[in-house]
N, C-alpha and C positions, 0 to 999 in steps of 0.2 A: 440649480437642478431640481432643488425640491419644489420650486415653483411648479413643476410639471404636476406635482400631486394634487394642485387645487382645480385644475380645469373641471375635473369631475364635480366639484362642489356646485358649479353653474350650468353643468350640462345636464344634471338630473332634475327632477320635478321638484325636489324639496328646495332647490335654490329660487326657482322662479316664485314658489309659493312664499317662501321665507322673504324674498325681496319686495313683495307687495304686501303680506301680512303683518310685518313689522314696520311699517312707515309711520305708524302712528298719526301725530297730528300733521306731518308733513305730506300725508298722502290725499289723493284725489279720490273719486268714487271708490269705494269698497265694492267686493264681489256682492255683498248683500244689496248694495244700492242698485246693482244691476239686475237682481233677481227678485228681491221681496217686494213688499208692498208699494213702497215709494220708489217708482221706476225711475231711475235716472234720466232726465231728457236728453243729454249728450249720447247715452247708450243707445236710447229709442231712435234717436236721429241717425246714428252711425248705421244701426242694423236695417234702416229703412232706405239707405243708400244703395245704389246699383254697385256692382261689384268694380266697374271701371273706376269710379270715383274713389272707392276705397284704396285701390291699388294706386293710383295717382298720388293721393293723400299721403299714402304710406311712403312711397318713393320720396317724395319731397321732405318728410319728416326724418327719413333715415339719412338722407344727404345731410341735413341740418345737424343731426345727432353725430354723424361721423366726424364733421367739421370740428365741432366744439368738445367733443368728448376724447376721442382717439388719439389725436397728436400729443396731447397733454399726458395721457396715460402711457404711452409709448416712451416719452421723454423719461416719465418717472421711473418706468421699468429699467430703462436703459442705465440711470444712475443707480437704481437699485441693485443691479448685477455688477456695474462698473464698482461700487463701492465695496462689494465682497471680493471682487477679483483682482483689485488693484494690489494686494500683496505680491502678486506674480511679477508686476511690474516693478514693485519697489525692491524686490529681490536683486534686479540687475544694478542697483545702485548699492550703497554701503550697508544696508539694512542688517544683514547677518553679521557682519563685521562689528557694527556700533552696538548691537545687542547682546554680543557674545554667544551667538547662536553655532550648535554645531550638530554633526549628525544628522538625526531625524527631526530637528527641531521645527524646521520649516514645515515639515509634514504634519506634525502635530497642531501647528498654529493655523494650518487649513483645515484638519480635520475637527478641531473644537468647534468651529463655527457651525458645523452641521448638527452637533450635538444639542446645543442650546436652540438652533433653529426647530429641530423636531420636537424638543420639549415645549416649545412655545405654540405649537399647532394647534392644540386643543383650547387653551386659554384664549388665544387670539380668535378661534372661530365662535366661542361663547360670547365675546364683545364684539363681534362682527355686526349683528343686528340691532345692537342696543345703543350705538353711536351714530351721528350723521356721518355719511361716507367722506364727504369733503374734509370733516374735521379729523376723522379717523384716519384717513390716508395721508394727509398733510401733516398730522401730528407725528405719525410714526416715521414719515420721510424726514422732518427735521430732526429727531432723536437719531435715526442711524445717520445722518448726516454729521451731527455732533460727534457722535460715538467714533465713526470713522476717522474725523479730524483729530480725535484723541490719540489715534496710533502715532501722530507726529510727536507726541509728548512722551512717550515710552523711553525709559531709561535702561531696562533689562528684559530678558526674554519673558519672565514671569508677568511683567506689564502687559505685554503684547498679548499672552495667552488670556488675561483677563478682558483686554479690549476686544478680542476676537470673540470671547464668549458672549459679551453683552451685545455685540454687534448681530450676532444670531438671535438672540431675543428680540431686538427691535426691529430687525428686518423682516421677521417671519410674519407679521400681521399684513405686509403691503399686498403680496400676491392674491391671497384670498379676498382680501378687501376690494382690490381692484376689479376681479372676476365678479365679485358679488354687486359691484356698481353697475357693471355693464349687464348684468342679468336683470337690473332694475330698469334697465331701457330698452334692451333688446330680446326679440323672442328666442326661442331655442335654435332655430334654423338660423337665424341673423347671429347669435352669439359666437357660434363656434367659427364662422368665417372671420368675425372681429378678432376672436382669440389668435387666429393666424397672423393679423397683422400686428397685433400686441406682441406677440412671442418673436417678432422678428427683431426686437430690442435686444435679445440674447447675443446674436452675432455681430449686431451693431456695437454693442458695448465692448465686446472683445476687441473689434477694430477701432473704435476710439480710444480704448484704454492703451493700446501700443502706441497710437498718435500722440496722445498727451503725455504718456510716460516717456516717450523719446524727447518730446519737446522740453518737458521740466526737467528731466535728469541730465539733459544736455545743456541746458542754460541757467540753470537756477540752482546746481549743485555748488554749496559754499556760500551762496548770496546771503548777506546779513549773518554770516556765521552758521548758517542752517544747513544741513545735508539735503541733497536733492530728494531722496525718498521721503523725507519729511514735509517738503513743500509739495510733494505729490499728494499727500494725504490731506494737507491744509487745504490746497487749492480744489481738489475735489469735493472734500467735506463741505466747504464753503459755498460752492456752486449747488450743491444738493440742499442746504438750508436756504438759499436763495430761491431756488424753484419751488420749495415747499411752502414759503411765504407767499409767493404769487399764486400758487395753487389754492391756498386757503381762501382766495378772493374770486378765482375763475373756475374751478372745479366745482360741477353741479352736484345736486344731491339725488332728488327723485324728478321726474318729470313735471309732477303736479306742483313743484316749488320753483321751477326754472323760470327766470326773467326773459330768456331769449326765445320762448316759445309764446305763441298766442294762446287765449283761453282755450280756444278749440283745438289747438295742437296738443295742449297739456292734457285735455280730457281724451283725446284720440290716442294719445300715447299710453295712458293708463288703461283704456278700454281695449286695446289691442293685445296687452300683457294678460289681461283677465280672460281674454278669449282665448288666448295661446295655452293656458294651462287648465283650462275647463276639461280634464279628462279624469276618468275613475280610477280610483286605486284602492286596493285592499287595505282595511285599517289593520294593521299587524305592529307588534311591538319590535324594538330594535333587537330583542334577544331572538326573536323568531326570524329576523332578517339575517342574523349572524349565523343561525343554523342552517338555514338555506343557502347561504353563501358557502358556507363549509362543506355542505354536502354535494356542490356542483364542482365536479372534476375539472372544469375548464378554469376555474379560479386559480389553481395551483399552477398551471401553466402561465397564465398571465402574470402572477406575482413573480415568478422565476424571470419572464421574459423583461418585466419592468425592472427588476433588481439588476439584471446583467445588462440591460441597456444603459441604465444609470451609470453601472460600473465603467462601461466601455468609454463614458465621456469624462471621466474624472481628470484625464490627462490634460483638459484645457486650463486647469488650475496651476499647471506647472509648465504650460506650453511655451513661454519664453525661456524658460530654462532648458527644455528641449531643444528649441531653434538655437539658443547660444551654443550648442556643442557642434555647431557647423564652422565655428572657429572665428567668427566674427566678434567685433567689440560690443560693448553692452548696449550702446544706442542703436548701432546698426541692427543688432538683434531685435529690437523693438519695432524699428521700422519693417523689419522682414516679416513680423507677424500680421501686418496690416493687409497687403494684399492675400494673404490665407484667409483671413476671416471676412474679408469683402468677397472673395471668391465663394466662401461658405454661404453667404447670404445670396448670391447671385444662384447657385446650385439648390437651396432652398425654394426659391421661386421657382425655378424651372421644374422641380419635384412636384410642386403644387399644381403646376400645369399638367403635366404628363400624368399625374395619378388622377386628375379631374377627367382628363381626356379617355382614359383608358380604364375607368371605374376600377381601380385596384389599389390596395393597402399592403397587402403581405408580400407581393413580388418586388415593390418597391423597397421594402425594408431588407428584403434578402439581398438584392442587388447592391444597395448602399453599403450595407454592413461588409459585403464582399470587397467593395473597395476600401473600407476602413481597415479590414483584415490586412489587405494587401499592403497598405500604407504603413501599418505598424510592422509588418514583417520586414519590409525594406529598410525602414528607419532603423530596425533593431540589426538585420544581418548586413547590411551594405556599409562600406566605408567610403564610397564614391560621393563626394560632395553634391553633384547635380541630382543624383538619385536620392539621396537622403532628403534633399529640400522638396523634391518632387513629392516624396513619401509623405512630408509633413503637409502638403495641401490635401493629400487623401484622406488623412486621418480626420480631420474635423469635417471635411465635404463629405465624408461618408457617415459618420456615426451621428453627427447633429441633425442633418436633414432627415435621416432616417426615423426621426421621430416626428415628422412633419409631413402630414399626408392628408389626400381627401379620404373620407369614408363614405360609404354609400348605405342608406337602409330604404326599403322599398314602403310606400305608403299603402295604407289600406283603403284610400278613396279612389287613387288612380293606379294602373300598373305601369308607373314610371319610377326613375330614379330621383331622388332628391339629395342634392349635394350637401354635407357637412364638412366643414374644414375642421379635421382633428389633428392637430399638429403633435399630440403628445399621446403616448399609450394608453394613459389613464382614461382618455376619451374613448378610446377603442372599448375598454372594460365597462364604461358607462353604457355604451350603446350595445354591449353583449349581455348586460344582466338589465334588461328594460323594466321588467316587473316582477315582484312590486318593488316599490321606491326603497324600502328597507332592506332589500337584499342588494340592490345597487349600493346604496350608502355604505353597507357592512363590507361588500366588495373593494370599494374604493378606499375604505380606511385601512383595510388589511393589505392592500398592494400599496398603499402610501406609507405605512409605518416599516413594513418589511423591505419594500424596495428601496427607500431612502436611506436605509442603513449602508448601502454601498458607498455613499459619499464619504461616510466616517472612515472606513477601513481602506477605501480606494486610494485615500490621501498617502497611504504608504506605499502605492505602487511605484513610485518614481524617486526613491531616495538619492540624494547627491552622490552617494558611494557607487551608485551604479551607472554614473556618466562615463563616457559620452553616449554609449548606445543604449542605455536603460534597458538590458536584455530581460530582466526579470519582469518589468512593466510591459515592455513592448510584446513580449511572446505571450504573455497572460492575456493582453488586450486583443492579441490577433485570434486566439482561441475563443474568447469572449465574444468577440463580433461575430464569428462563425456559428457560434451557439445560438445567438440572437437571431440569426437569419433562418437557422433551421427550425427553432422554436416558432418564428412567423410562419414557416411553410406548413409546419404541423397543425397550427391553429387554423390556418387556412382550409385544410383538408377535413378538420374535425368541424368547421362550420359549414362545409358543403355538406358533410354528412348529416349534421344538425338541420339544414335546410331541407334536405330530402325527406327527413322525419316530418317536418312541418308540412311540407307538400302533401304527404300521405295521410297525415291527420286531417288536413283540410278535405282531401278527397272523401275520406271517411266520414267526416261531418256532413258534407254534402249529400253522400248516399243515404246516412241515417236520417237527415231532415227529409228527404224525398220519400223514404219508405215510412215516415211516421214513427221511428223508433228513438229512444232516449240516448243522447250522447252520454258517454261515460265522464261524469264531472271530475273524477279523481286524475284524469290525463292532463298533464300540462298543455295549455293552450295559449296562443298568441293572438293578436288581432289579425284578421285575414289579410294575407298578403305580406305580413311581416317576414322579414328574412335577416338571419345574422349577416353581419359585414365580414369581409374577408380581403 
């Protein structure tokens, strides 16, 4: 869940600038090379080429980048989510009995992960630009694989709590690191689209978690005198460590140090990133940015929307337990989760297409959250087997894709719409607070810290004592989903209102310019043609 908090790191200007300015000896031409006395010959060549040549070269480069970078990062994210969520599959074995767990012990084991995950956010971001991405990411991956495997060695509940706390610490660096690496390769418009592909690992991880869990618990329970749930942690941890070792050799760092690019491609890849970030921004302190963020009324609505959205999705860490209330065996229960998450993956793809076609974000969120609310209500209120299983499809199909949408912003150069795939709400925040960068950074940080506390206490919404219908959690989630949808509609109409104010300001600027009068500099202005997304 907390991964969602990091996309803003790379969608803002600061990430692109950081991804170039911190390359040190690994970097190709710097911005000074392209603008100062020693004019870089590659930059001069690229600037002199016709637009058609640049577009064709760019397409070929992006195809090569997508092929070499994205598949491995998606695999890494799949394992990242799988190793944190496999506790839910292990619960279908003898985990709780073997460790002497009772009451809300499982909820605490789930919750403690997010405590350490959030605590590690700031330190991991500070390390982000000081270590080679390939080393940074694969080292973190090997560590979390080893820690995840250590779950198999736990003898009592306190051991499990300690391992889960450590797992949160070592998993925290991956998502911001992966986004940072992608921001070192892709422009802003390209990055958000790739983030959509990257984030698909979430639903796939839940799907494969069910498959692997069913296979391991069904076939290895008691093998070599080891319980099936212990084998589950061992196998998935070893797989993660193996992928991390391979990643150390195949994962690239920066375009300028990559062997599978020609010299011209390396130079072009660096040049286009420098060209992409060449935008003016006022030099202001973080404290000024914080004050500006807190003064914007929309931030509080976005923080509430982010918090409630994450809260509505905490059920996925208990989903096998929820499905088990249908009355099937433990192995059959895990198999039943597979089509649900595969369906969620397909719905996410469909939502991406329809939101692109109709240029909408808020209405999609409202509609999907309505489905999730209905699913929670049926699962809670009905005792009919078929209806409850159908409801368990609606729950993730509504709540998870609701945070996977296209957003639009109008360019100042042309009067057309550019698509940006923003599969999480923090990207909407990033686009809604475009300037200055320090205000955007502060807004994202606030939404990050407050929003993700939902995962800590949300883990207690589904205690074992509330089975089989989990009335407290299901009822609360139905209301929460409706609130998320309503807040999305409120922000839609507020952004429409703000856009009308921008149109009026542009008309006044044009009139004042024609009359030769001075435009009031104290009034907030955006680039001509800018419109808030909704």
